C-alpha positions in Angstrom: 108.3 46.6 -173.8 107.0 43.2 -172.7 106.7 40.3 -175.2 102.9 40.6 -174.9 103.1 44.3 -175.9 105.5 43.5 -178.7 103.1 40.9 -180.1 100.1 43.3 -179.9 102.0 45.9 -181.9 103.4 43.3 -184.3 99.9 42.0 -184.9 98.7 45.5 -185.7 101.4 45.7 -188.4 100.4 42.3 -189.8 96.8 43.4 -190.1 97.6 46.4 -192.2 97.6 44.3 -195.4 97.5 40.6 -196.4 101.1 40.8 -197.6 104.3 42.3 -196.1 106.8 42.9 -198.9 110.2 41.4 -198.1 112.7 43.7 -199.7 116.3 43.3 -200.6 117.6 46.7 -201.7 120.9 46.9 -203.5 120.6 50.4 -204.9 119.8 53.2 -202.4 118.2 55.2 -205.2 115.4 52.6 -205.3 114.4 53.1 -201.7 111.9 55.9 -201.9 110.2 55.1 -205.2 109.9 51.5 -204.2 108.3 52.4 -200.9 106.0 54.9 -202.6 105.0 52.3 -205.3 104.2 49.6 -202.7 102.2 52.0 -200.4 100.3 53.3 -203.5 99.3 49.7 -204.3 98.0 49.1 -200.8 100.9 47.5 -199.0 102.0 49.9 -196.2 104.1 47.5 -194.1 107.5 47.1 -195.6 110.3 44.7 -194.4 113.8 45.7 -195.5 116.2 42.9 -195.0 119.6 43.7 -193.5 121.4 41.7 -196.2 122.9 44.6 -198.2 125.3 47.4 -197.3 122.7 50.1 -198.0 119.8 48.4 -196.1 120.0 50.7 -193.0 120.2 53.8 -195.2 117.2 52.5 -197.2 115.2 52.2 -193.9 116.1 55.8 -193.1 114.7 57.0 -196.4 111.7 54.8 -196.4 110.7 55.7 -192.9 109.8 59.2 -194.2 107.5 57.9 -197.0 103.9 58.9 -196.1 101.7 56.0 -195.3 104.6 53.5 -194.9 105.4 51.4 -191.9 109.0 50.3 -192.2 110.6 47.4 -190.4 113.9 45.6 -190.5 114.3 41.9 -191.4 117.0 39.4 -190.8 117.7 40.7 -187.3 120.3 38.3 -185.9 122.1 40.2 -183.1 121.5 42.9 -180.5 123.6 45.2 -182.7 121.2 44.6 -185.6 118.3 45.6 -183.3 120.0 48.8 -182.2 121.0 49.8 -185.7 117.5 49.1 -187.1 115.9 51.1 -184.4 118.2 54.0 -184.9 117.6 53.9 -188.6 113.9 54.4 -188.0 112.5 50.8 -188.2 109.2 50.5 -186.3 109.2 46.7 -186.2 111.7 43.8 -186.6 111.6 40.4 -188.1 114.0 37.5 -187.4 114.4 34.0 -189.0 114.7 32.6 -185.5 115.0 33.7 -181.9 117.6 33.9 -179.2 117.4 35.2 -175.7 119.9 38.0 -176.5 117.9 39.1 -179.5 114.6 39.0 -177.6 116.2 41.0 -174.7 117.5 43.6 -177.2 114.1 44.1 -178.8 112.6 44.7 -175.3 115.4 47.1 -174.4 115.1 49.1 -177.6 111.3 49.1 -177.7 111.2 47.3 -181.1 108.2 45.0 -181.7 109.5 41.7 -183.0 108.2 38.9 -185.2 110.5 36.1 -183.9 111.0 33.1 -186.1 109.9 29.6 -185.2 109.4 26.3 -187.2 108.9 23.4 -184.8 106.2 22.9 -182.2 108.8 23.2 -179.5 110.1 26.5 -180.8 106.6 27.9 -181.1 105.7 26.8 -177.6 108.9 28.2 -176.2 108.2 31.6 -177.6 104.5 31.4 -176.5 105.7 30.6 -173.0 107.7 33.9 -173.1 104.6 35.8 -174.3 105.1 36.0 -178.0 101.7 35.2 -179.6 102.7 36.5 -183.1 105.6 34.7 -184.8 107.3 34.4 -188.1 107.2 30.9 -189.8 110.2 30.6 -192.0 111.1 29.0 -194.4 107.4 28.4 -194.9 107.1 26.2 -198.0 110.2 24.2 -197.1 108.9 23.6 -193.5 105.5 22.1 -194.4 103.7 25.2 -195.7 100.0 25.9 -195.1 99.2 22.3 -194.3 101.6 22.4 -191.4 100.3 25.7 -190.1 96.7 24.3 -190.3 97.7 21.3 -188.3 99.7 23.3 -185.7 96.8 25.7 -185.3 94.6 23.0 -183.7 96.7 22.3 -180.6 98.3 25.9 -180.5 95.5 28.2 -181.6 96.9 31.1 -179.4 99.7 31.8 -181.9 99.3 33.8 -185.1 101.9 33.5 -187.8 103.4 35.6 -190.7 104.7 32.8 -192.9 107.5 33.7 -195.3 109.6 31.8 -197.8 108.5 30.3 -201.1 105.2 32.2 -201.0 103.8 33.9 -204.1 100.5 35.0 -205.6 99.6 31.4 -206.5 99.8 30.0 -203.0 99.3 33.0 -200.8 95.6 32.3 -200.4 96.3 28.8 -199.0 97.9 30.5 -196.1 95.6 33.5 -195.8 92.5 31.2 -195.6 93.7 30.0 -192.1 92.5 31.8 -189.0 95.9 32.0 -187.5 97.5 33.8 -190.5 96.9 37.6 -190.6 99.4 38.1 -193.4 102.2 36.5 -195.4 105.6 37.8 -196.3 106.8 37.8 -199.9 109.3 39.2 -202.3 107.3 38.7 -205.5 105.8 42.1 -205.2 109.2 43.8 -205.8 111.0 41.9 -208.5 114.6 42.8 -209.1 114.1 43.3 -212.9 111.3 45.8 -212.3 113.4 47.7 -209.8 116.4 47.7 -212.2 114.2 49.2 -214.9 112.6 51.7 -212.5 109.2 50.3 -213.5 107.5 51.5 -210.3 104.1 51.3 -212.0 104.5 47.5 -212.4 105.3 47.2 -208.8 102.3 49.2 -207.8 100.2 46.8 -209.9 101.7 43.8 -208.2 101.1 45.4 -204.8 97.5 46.0 -205.7 97.0 42.4 -206.7 98.5 41.3 -203.4 96.5 43.8 -201.4 93.3 42.3 -203.0 94.0 38.8 -201.7 91.7 39.3 -198.8 89.1 41.1 -200.8 
């Protein structure tokens, strides 16, 4: 899969809803009800970060939830890409980008949102054909103001900003033409997961899904 094809498929995922939940799953028993709650609230694209021992098993379970589109976040190595693909991930997200990581995503046919922060990083990925990128950590790197500024000289690139984004500032990003969606963890708070309060998570997801309404 070429970078252009990857970006087209990644953009399709980004356009499913204004928010892509960024999920850190510590308890495998949470995987299915969490995915069902988020999908029910209108957030079908789910990013499971590979930060916990059960993350890959969570992806395997969530990949079978009707209406869900499950991806793997925090891809750092070619081994991560292979494992994510084998687990059933249909897209990948990385905080940065290396040639080995990009090559692995092409080899394993996994659409990638490669991370970039500076103008040079954004331009280097654009030169390779990646027109959809992750902007991380968003708030710490200039936030919506930076993305508005960079959108003037580099309008060809769309971004999924993640990091420090919540319900209060998500609209600042989503108001920009180059932002099809944002990533955020606020829709799946740990305390709600611990309580098994899936209805609360569905409510949070519905609020997030309405950000573009």
